[in-house]
N, C-alpha and C positions, 0 to 999 in steps of 0.2 A: 504494500500500500504506500502510495506516495506521501511523503511528509509535507505538511503544510508549512509554508515559509512564515516565520514569525514577523509580524508587522511591528516595526520600531515605533515606540511611543515615548516621546520625551517627557521629562518631569512636568509637574503641574504648571510651573512658571520658572522664569529666570529672573533674578534680581542682582543688580550691580550697584556698587557705590561709585558715584560720579565725583572724581577728583582730578588730580594731575594725570591719572589714568583710570581705567575701569577695573574695579576689583569685585569679583563675585561675592555675594552675600549669602551666608548659610543660615542666618538667624534673624532676629528682629533688629532692624537698623537702629543705630544710636541717634539721639536727638540732634537736630541741626545737620543731618546728613542728607545730601542730595542722592536720590535713589532713582535708578532706571529699572522699570519692570517690563518684562517681555512676556507676552502671553498670546494665545490664539483666540479666535472668535468663539469657539466652543467653551473655552475656559472663562472667557468674559461673560458668557451667558449663565455661568454658575453662581453669579452674584457673590463674588469673593469679597472678603472684608480685609483690607490692607490698612495698616497704620498710616494715618495721615491722609487717606483717600476715602474715608468712610462715606462722605457725602457726595463725592464727585466721580468715583470710579464707574458708576453705572452710566455716566454720560460719555464714556469713551466710545467713539464710533468703531464698529467692527470692520475688519478687512474684508469680510464676506460681502458687506453691503456697500463698499467703497466704489464710487463711480467717477469722481473727479478729484482734482487737487484743490483743496480749500482750507481756509483757516477761519474759525468762528470764535471770536473773543467773548467771554462771559465774565460775570462778576468775580468768580472765584477760580476760574480755570480758562485755559485756551485749548480748543480741540479742533480736529479736522481730519482729513483723509489725504492720502497721496496715492495716485494711481499712475503707473508708468506704462508706456507702450510695449515694454519688454515682457518676456515670459521666461519661466524656468525651463530646464531641459525636459521636464515632464509636461510642458505646455500649460503650466499653471500661471495665472496672471500674478504679476508682482504688484501688490497693493498693501497699503498700511493704513491703520487707524491710529491716531495719536491723541494724547491728552497731556497738557503741561500745567503744573502749578509752580509756585516759587521754589519748591523743594522736591518735586517729583516729575518724572517723565514716564508715561505709559505708552508702550508700542504694542499694537495688535497686528499680528502677522500670521497668516495661515500657510505660507509657502516655505517658511524656514529661511528666507533670505535675510531678514533682519538679524537672526541669530548668527548667520555666517558673517555678516558685516560687523557685528559686535566682536566676534572672535578675531577678525582681522584687526580691529582697533586695539584689541588687547595685545596682539602680537607686535603691531607697529608702534604702539605706545606713543601716540601723538600728544603734544602739549595741550592740555585743556584746563579751563578754569573749573572751579567747584560750583557749577551752575547748570541748570537745564538748558539755558540758551546756548552756552558754549558747546554742549554735547549735540544739540539739535543742529547747530551750524555744521559740525563735523559729519553728522549723519546725512545732511543734505549734500554735502560735498561728495560723500561716498556714492550717493544715489546717482549723481550726474557724472561721476568720474569716467565711466566708460561710454558715455553718450556719443562723444566724438567718433569713437570707433564704430558705433552702429550707423552713424550718419555717413561715415566713409564707406561702409558696406553698401549703403543705398546708392552712393555716388558710383561705386564700381558696377552695380547692376545697371545704372543708367548708361555708363560707358559701354557695357556689353551690348545693350540694346541699340545704342547709336552705331556701333561697329556692325551689327547685324543689318541695320537699315542701309548703311552705306555699301554693304556687300550684296544688297538686293534680297536678303532673307527676311521677307515681310510676314511670313506665316507665324501666327501665334503672338504677334506684337501686342494687340489690344488687351488680351488677358493679363500679360505680364505688366504692361504699362498701367493698367487699372489697379493692380495689386500694389505696385510701387507708389502710385499717386495717393492711394488711401493711407498707406503707411506714413508717407511724408506728412499728410494732413493730420494724422494722429500725433506725430511729433510736434508739429506747430501748435496744435491745440493744447498739448501737454505743457509746452513751455509757456504758453499764454497763461494757463491756469497756475503753473508754478510761480510765475512772475507776480500774479495777483496775490498768491499766498504769502510770498516773501515780503511783498509790500505791506500786507496786513501785519506781519511781524514787526516791520519797521515803524508802523504807526504806534505800536507799543501802548495800546489803550490801558492794559492792566499794569503797566510799568514793571513787567517781569524782567526786562533786559536792560543792562547798563549800556553806557556809551560805546564801550569796546565791542560788545556783542552786536549792537546796532550797526557798527562799521563792518563787522564780519558778515552780517546779513546783506549789507549793501554790496559787498564783494560778491556774494552768491548771486544777487540780483543781476549784477553786471555780467557775470559768467553765463547765467541763464539767457540774458539778452543776446550774447554772442552766439550761443548755441541756436537760439531762435532765428537769428539772422542767417546762420549756416543752413538751417532747415528751409528757410524761405528761398535761399539761393538754389537749393536742390529742387524746389518746386518750379522755379523759373527754368532751371536746366531741363526738367521733365517736359515743360511746355515747348522748349526748343526742340527736344528730341521728337515730340509728337508732331510739331510743324515739319520737321525733316521727313518723318514718315508720311505725312500727308502730301508733301512735295513729291516724294517718290511715287506715291499712288497716282498723283496728277500726271507725272511724266509717263507712267505706264499707260494711263488712259489716253493721253495725247498720242502716244505711239500707236495705240490700237485705232484711234480715230484717223490717224494719218494713213494707216494701211487701208482702212475701209474707204477713205476718200480716194486713194490711188486706184483701188479696185473699181470703185464706182466710176471714176473718170475714164478708165480704160474701157469699161464695158458700155459706157454711155453711147459712143458711136455705133457699137455693135447692136445695141437696142434700136437705134435709129434705122440701121439696115434691116433688122428683122421686122420692124414695124412697116418699113417702106415696102418690102416685098410680101408682107402679109396682107396687103390690100387686095391682091388677086384681081386687078383690072384686066379686062379682056384684051386690051391693046398693049400689054406689057410684053415686049418681044423676048425678054429674058426667061419668061416662064416656059417658052417652048424651045429655047435655044439649047443645043446639045451640050454646050459647055457652060451653061448658066450656073449650075450648082458648084462645080469646081472654081468658077470665077468668083463667086460670092465668098467661098472659103478663102481664096487667095487674098481678096480685098480685105476681109476681116483680119487675117494674119498681118497684112501690111499696116492696117490701121493700128493694131496693137503695138507693133514694133515702132511705128512713128510716135505713138503716145509715150512709150517707155523711153525712147530717145530724147524727146522733149523734156520729160520729167528729170531724166538724168542730167541733161544740160542745165536745167534750171535749179539743180541740186534740191529737188523735192524729197530726196532720201539719201 
């Protein structure tokens, strides 16, 4: 009997102390400690009770219900969601729900991406202040760290499509171009939403962030703006590739129309001859002439040759 593979299940939650680095917590945090809590949507539905978050934890948005990037300031907390256009290797969407207070950060993640990012932060040990704002700036930087790589992949796909069009390989262009165009639109929409979210942080309605953290968020906003500009350039590049494809289609259609025009021009005199001798008047001597039929054939061939010679001389093809 085949053995069933055990499904990995991580602990109920992860908690870390936010300081100059991230330190895992195994017990109740000490007073005046900034804490990062990482959990899933299912765990968030269990109505957990965490010290310092008794009144606000239930307001944490779940990653399962996240649809856009947003920030919503409230009297005692700041919450929102982050949804990226990227997916995991298992095709799961990369999305987060978050909640911030002056001493806590709660991240809701169902794909395990946030946990991997936290482990990376622990290994790299970046310099952070003892505050949720400093951690969230670092977290946002990690989210967009590989975005330029994904945008470069989209540009490479557009380059390949352009090369195919220039080589005359037009089959399958529209499905590929439509998929790339939708993906680029998703990236532009993502950066627009992220820019609005970071601007909400900079407004600092709850006064959670100090001047240094606001400058950090301003740096993130500028980087997001550059990535958005890059995505918009890709959209313009896609439009140029589509115009090139349409130009190739027009050239092919013009060549077809040119051939049809030449054929029509050549056979137009022959149609005149056929119509002329199709009248069958009684006084047409060619109808009873012994060599009438061969003569008409010879005249027709001569007319075709003369038409071809004229078109060649006029460089019609």
